N, C-alpha and C positions, 0 to 999 in steps of 0.2 A: 813677551807674554808672561804674565804672573804665574809662577810655579805654584801649583796646588797639589796637595796630597791626594793620591788616588785611594779612595775608600773602598771601592768595589770594582774589580777588574774582571769583566766577562770576556772570554775568548772562545770563538768558534762554537757557540752554544747551539745544540740541536735538541729539541724536545719533541717527543712523540707520544701518541696515545693509541692504545689498542681499543678499537671500536668495532664490535660485531664481526670479529674475524679479520678485520682489516687494520692497517696502520696509517694513522693520520700524522703528518709532520707539521706541528703547530708553529715551531720556531726553527728557522733554517739558517744556521751559521751566523748568529749575531755576535758581534764583538763591540764592546762599549766600556769605556772607563767612566765611572761616576765619582765625582770629587767631593771632598769634605766641605760641608757647609754650603753646598750649592742647591739650587732648585732646578731639577730637570723634568720636563714634561714629556710623557710618552703619548703620542697622539696617533689616531687612525680610525678607520671605520670599525664597526662591530665585527668581530671575527678576525681582526688583523693580528691578534696575538698579544695585545697589551697586557691583559691581566695574567695570562699564562706566563709571560716573560717575568713579571715581578713575583709570581708565586714560586718560581724556581729558587730564588734566593731568600724566600721566607719559609721554605719547606712546607708549602701548602698545596702541592700538586695533587690532583685527584688520584685515587688508587690505581686507575688504569693508565696514568701518565708516568713517563720516565725520561730522564736525561740520557740521551743516546751518545752524546759527544760534547766535548768542551770542558772548560773550567770556569769557576766563579770564585776568585780569590778575594776574601774579605780581610782588609788590612786594618784591623782593630787592635791597637797596641795593648789596651787593657785586657781584652779577652784572650789575646794571643800569648800574653806573658804567662809562662808556666814554671812552677816550682814544684819539685817532687822530693819528698823526704827519702833519705838513703839510710836503710837499716841493714841488718844482716841478710834478710831475704833478698833485698834489692841488689846487694853486692854479689850474692850468689848467682842471681839471674843474669846480671851483667857479665860476670866472669864466664859463665857457661855460654852466653851469646857470643862473647869475644872469641872463645876457643873455636866455636862452630864457624864463625866468620873467617878466622885464620885458615881453617880447614877448607872452606868453600873457595877462598881466594886462589887456591892452587888451580881451580877450574878456569880462572881468568887467563892463566898462562897459555891455555890451549883454546881460547875462545874462537880465534880465527879458523882453526882447523875444525872445530865443532860446527861452525856455521857452514863450512864446506861439506861436511857429512850430511847436514840437514838439506843442503841444496841438492846433493846427489840423490838422497832418498826422495826428495820432492820430485825430481826429474823422473825417477823410476815410477813413482806413484801416478804421475800424469800420463806416462806411457801405458800404464796398466789400467787406466780409467779415463774419465772425461778430461779433456784439456780445460784450461781456465776459461777460454771463450765458449767451449761447448757446455761446460757446467753453468756458466752465467746465462747462456741462451735458454737452457733447459729450465733453470730456476725462474727466469722471467716469464717463460711460457706457462709454467705451472702456477706462478703467482697470478698471472692474468686470468687463467681459467678458474682458480679458486675465488678470485674477487668477483668474477661474473656469476659464479654459483652463489656466493654470499648475497650479492645484489638481488638475484632472482628469488632466493629464499626469503629475504627481507620483504620484497615486493609481494610475494605470495601471502605473507602474514597480514598484509593490509586488506586483502580481498574479503568481501562479505560472503560467508559460506551459503547463505540463503539466496543471494541474488547473483553471485559471480562464480558459479561452479565451473563454467567453461574456462574462465581465466585461471582458476585454481588448478584445473586439470592441465592446461597448457603450461603453466609454470612448473608443475610437478614433472611433466615430460622434459622440459628444458633442464631441470635439475638432474634428471636421470642421464640426459645427454652429456652434461658437463661431467658427471661422475664417471661415465664411460670414457670420455676424452682424457680425464685425469689419470684413470687407470691405464689407458693405452700409452700415455706419455711416460709414466713410470716404468711400464713394461719395456718400452723402446730403449729407455736410458739404461735399464738393467741389462738388456740384451747387448747393447753397444759396449758396456763395461766388460761383459763376459768375453766378447769377441776380441777386445783389445788386450785383455789379460791373457787369453790363449795365444794371441799373436806374439806378445812379449815373451811368454814362456818358450815359444818356438824359436825365438831369435837368440840362438846360442852364442853368437858373437857378442851381442850387446850384454847378455847376462854374464859372460866370462869377463868382459871389460868392467862391468859394474862390480862384480865380486872382487876383482883384483884391486880396483881403485878404492873400494870401501875398506879392504884389508889394509892397504897402505895408509889411508887416512886414520884408521883406528889405531894403528901402531904408532904413527906420528903423534896422535893425540895422547896416547898413553905415556910416551916419553916426555912430552911437554908438561903434563900436569904432575910429573914426578919431580919437578924443580923446587926451588925455594922462593918464598915471597920476600919482598924487600921490607926494610924497617919502615919505610914510608907507608907501605900497605898495612903493616901492623898498627901504625899510629892511626891511620884512617879507620881501621876496624874497631879500635878502642873507642873512637868518637861515635862510630855507628852503633856500637853496643849501648852507649849512653843515650843516643837518640832513640833507640828502640825502647829503653826503659822510660824515657821522658814521654814518649808517644803513648805508652800503655799505662802510665802511672796513675791516671785518673780513674781507672777501672778497679773493680774488686779483684781479689787474688786469682779467682778462677778465670775471669776474663783476661787478666794480665798474662797468665801463662798461655792461654789459648791464642791471644793476639801476638805474643812474642814468638810462638812457634810458627804462626802464619807469616809474620814478617821475615823470619829467618828463611822460610821456604821461598818467599818472593825474592829475597836478596840472593839466595843460591841460584835461582833461575836467571836472575839478571847477570850475576857473575859468569855463569856458564855461557850466556849469550854475548858477553863482552860489553854490557851496558856501562857507560862512563859514569860511575857513581861519584866522581868529583864534580860533575855538572849538577848544579842545584835543581834544574828543571827535571832531569832524568831521575835524580834521587827522590824528588817529590813524587814523581809518577809511580815509582816502585812502592813507596809507602801508601799512596792513595788507594792501592788495591785492597788495603786492610783497614787503615785508619789515618787520621791526620798525622803528618810528620811534624815533630817538634825539633827545630834546629837547635843544637847544643850551643850555648853561649859561654857559661862558666859554672863553677861549682865551689862548694865548701865541703868539709868533711861530713856535714850533716845533710846537705841539699844539693840537688842538681837544678840548674836554671837554664831555660831555653825559651824560644819563641815559636808558637804554633803556626804552621802554614795552613790557614783556614780555607780549604777548597770546598765551598758549599755544594758543589756538584757531586761530591763524593762522601756525603755524610752517611756512614754505615751504622752508627749507633744512635738509636732514637733519642736517648737521653741528652745527646749533644745538642739537639734542637732546643731543648728547654733552656740552655744557656744562651741561645742565639735569638730565637723567636720570642718577641715580647721584651726581652731584656736589652737586646742590641738592635733588632730590626722589628719595628712595630707597624701595624696596618690599621688604617681608618677606612672602613667600607662605606658603600654609598647609601645603604639603608640602615640607619641606627637602630631601628626596631628589631631587625634580625641579628644585630650585634649584641644587644642587651638581653639578659634573661628577665622575662616579665614577672617572675615570682620571687626575685631577689631584690632587695633594696639597692638603690644607687650607691650608697655609701659602702655597703658590703661588697659590691662588685668592684669598686676601686681598691678597697683595702685588701681584698683577696689577692689581687695581682701584686700589690706592694709586698705583702707577706711572703708570697711565693718566691720572689726574686731578690728581696733585700732583707738583710739581717736587722730586724727591728721588732719591737713589741706591738701589741694591738693598739695601744694608746698612741704610740708614735706613728703607726700606719694611719690611724684616724686623723691625726693632725696634718700629716702630709696630704691625705685625701682632701681635707677641707681647704688646704692651701691651693691645691690644683683646681678645685671647684671654683675658687675665687679667681684664679688666674684665667680660666676659660670663660669667665663672665657669668657664673651662676649667682644671681642675687640671693642674699640671705642663706648662704651655704649651710650654716648650722641647722636651720629649720628644715632645709630641703634634703639633708643628708639621709634621712630614713624614709624618704618617699620612694615610690615604685616608678618604673619607667613610664607607665601610662599616665602618671600625674605630671609629666613633663611635655612640653610642646616638641614638635619635630626638630626645631633649631636647637633647643636646650638638650635634647637627647644626643644630637650630633656633637655638641660641646662636651658632654659626658664621655662619649666615645673617644674624643680627642684627649680628654683628661686621662682616661685609662691607658691609651696608647703612649702618653708621655710620662706615665707614673714611674717608669724605671729609667727615664732619661735615655732613650735609645739613640744610636748614632744615625740610623736611617728611619725616616717616617714615610711609609708608602701610603699615598692617598688615592684610593681606587674610586674615582668619581664621587667624592664625598659630598658634593652639593647637588647631585642629580635629583634626589628625592625632596629637595627643599624649594620653597618659592624664591623668586628672584631677589627680593630685598634681604632675605636671610642668607642667600648664597654669598652675597658681597660681604656680609659680616663674618661668615665662617672663613672665607678666603683671607680676609684681613687678619683674623685671629691666628690662622696657621702661619702667616708671614710674621706677625708680631712675636709669636712664641718662638719662632726660629732664631730670632736675634737673642733671646734669653737662653734657650736651651742648646743652641749651636748644633742642631741636627741637619741632616741632608734630607731634602724633600724629593721623593720620586712621585710625580703627579700624573695619574692616568686619567685621560679625558678624551672626548671627541669634540669638545667645545673649545674652539680656538680663541674665543673671547676670554675664557678662563686662563688659557696659556699666556695671553698677552699681559695679564695682570699678576701672574704668579711666578713664571719660570725665568731662569737665567739662560738655559739652553733648551732646545727642542729636538727630540728624536721622532721622526715620522716613520711609522711602521706600516708595511703593506705585505700581506700574504706571508707573515712570519719573518720578514726581513726589515732591517733599518734601511730605508731608501734615501733619507736625507737627515743630516745632523748638523746643527750649528747653533749659534747664539740666537736669541729671540729676534733681534733686529735683522739678522742675516736671513733667517727662514721666512720672516714676515715681509721684509722689504726687498729682499733679493732671492726669492725662491728659485731653484734650478730644476727640480724634478717635476714632470707634468702632473704627477699625482698631487704634489703639494700645491701646484697651480689650481688643480680641480678642487681641493679642500678649501682653499682660500676663496675661490670663486663661488663656493656653495654658502658662504657666510651671508645670511639674510640681511645683516646690518650693513653690508656693502652694496646691496641692490639699489638701483636707481628707481625712482618713481615711474610707474607705468611700464615697467620692464618685467620680463618673465624671470622667475627665480631659477638659478642654475642648479642642475643636479647631474651627478656623475652617471653616465649610462652604463648598463650592464651590471654584472655582479662579480665579486672577487672569485678567483679560481678555486677549484676543489683541491684541498691539501692532501687528499688521498693519493693523488696522482703526482708523478714527477713533473715538475714545471720546467719547460724548455724555454730558454730566452728570458726576456723581461716579463715578470709576472703581470705587470700592468699593461702589457702590449695590446691585448684584445679590447681594452677600454680606452686606449690612448689615442686621441685624435691626431697626435703628432708622431705616431708610430713609424719607425724606420724599418727597413727590411731586416736589418741585423737584429732588431729587438725580438723578432720571432724565432731567431736561430741561436743566439748566444746571450748568456747572462752578462749584463754590464758589470764592470768593476766599479769600485767606489772611487770616484774622481775627487781630487782636492781642489776646492774653489778658493779657499783662503786658509790661513793657519788653523782656523777653528770651524770651517765650513766644508762639508763633504756632501756629495750627492751621487746616487747610483743610477746614472742614466747615460745612454750612448750619445745624447745630445751634447754632452760636454767633451766628447772626443774631438780633437782638432780637425778631423776629417769630416765631421758631421755638418750638415747645412745649418746656417744660422737662423734660428726660429725665435721670434719675439714671444714673450709671455702674453696671455690673453689680455685684451683691452680692459676688461673689468678689474684687473688687479694691477694695472699700471698706475703709477702715481698713487700707490696704496697708502702711503704714509699719512696724508691728510685725512683720508677716510677712516683709518684705524684710530687716529687721535680723536676724531669726532664720535666714532662708534663706541670706543672702549675707554676713552679718557686716559690714554697712556702717553 
């Protein structure tokens, strides 16, 4: 297999939204590598998580959305390359940081004992309060009651006060009942904690053992951290101090000092717990709590040089997005009229983006804008430069949106159903334009669509999403000609172009699961005509079909019964060639 550079590496990504007092999990543990100069299509039904997934690495999540877990590493050499000037202030900050790190490194000598102290204190805390299982059970019961109350309150808001007074009264009574149950549950938990605490205080034998063991560990810890750190550790700390300054060097002085102190605090905590800071992943994780880590490479007397570890899941500083969004990751949305400002000329909208992200004069920006307009197929670009969006057709407006997206030559172009609002003949032109420009600009295309016909003509690889998870991933010919997941079978069977004359069009029964609730087993199980018993109990792993093809279904388990794919998508190759001319 040809080795390709991984441009974007997504690992164990969870994305959640706070909605009316409840939490919705839109993305559930997605892991995916996106390669340089490839075209990958993200497909699935509405609500499967396609747009939310791509918004995470474009920094465009809604305000109530947040990344709960995972990493998104962006391997852009140009953006990652970092050079920071070294002056007197810089040397002073680095020297202070190095001395602090040498001081904190003594804590590493007693890390094992410190963890024993924490375990002992945790054990006592559990004995004096709810155990882990009791705490989890109480939290789940409380969460269930709170969700039911929120649902009832939201339902009450929909009733007509003039016609549905009885329903409003009934809902109000149910809300009062839930409030009483929530209050009673909290009261029971507090009473149980008091009883356990009293029982522990009365257990003199355990308390004597606890006090004796704690004193022994504290004395041992005190002796251990009074030792000496090695020269190897001092050399590591010197590099760490330089990495701290490299990581904060792009900020103003006030932010630089603030983030330096925060990084020192995070590193002190890591050293105290015995985190292996020689491990790249663990060191990155410590820095990610504050800002991007910049790995030290080399230096001159005037400059420090490093490479930034760009984890887009942990962007803490809003100005960092201005270096990424638009400049390195751009988006083409489905409705060009909502993407363009109706009261600003087309030329102005293109040049404003160029001036924001590139060092050039207004005349140079105008020339670049005209070149882009010509490349995307705008006839007589000079005459149309000062026109307004309403003077362009829908297809021409979408070409302008593509020109704006490409104005800074991004590494990744996200196409969020860019042809949905256009008629069929224009769709084909826009798709061909995006493909042709990729050869010239060498960008990676992430194409979001529910139209498998578009996928067949655009993509190199396909990721099929369902209920916030990737359930099948592979090259286009693998997913189209040899699909393995029943959901992919259903999507392909739903293609009207593959239907035979005088036959009923296929549709997927049921609806996707609610993402407010925890999903048990395979999320597609309730709609799956080939559902196995295990699908209702355990979530399937991702099985490997070939070197590049993966599917998340128990049907691929060696113990599963052999089930043939639906008749409508057997011998699909000839049908696809006829339908999509591929």
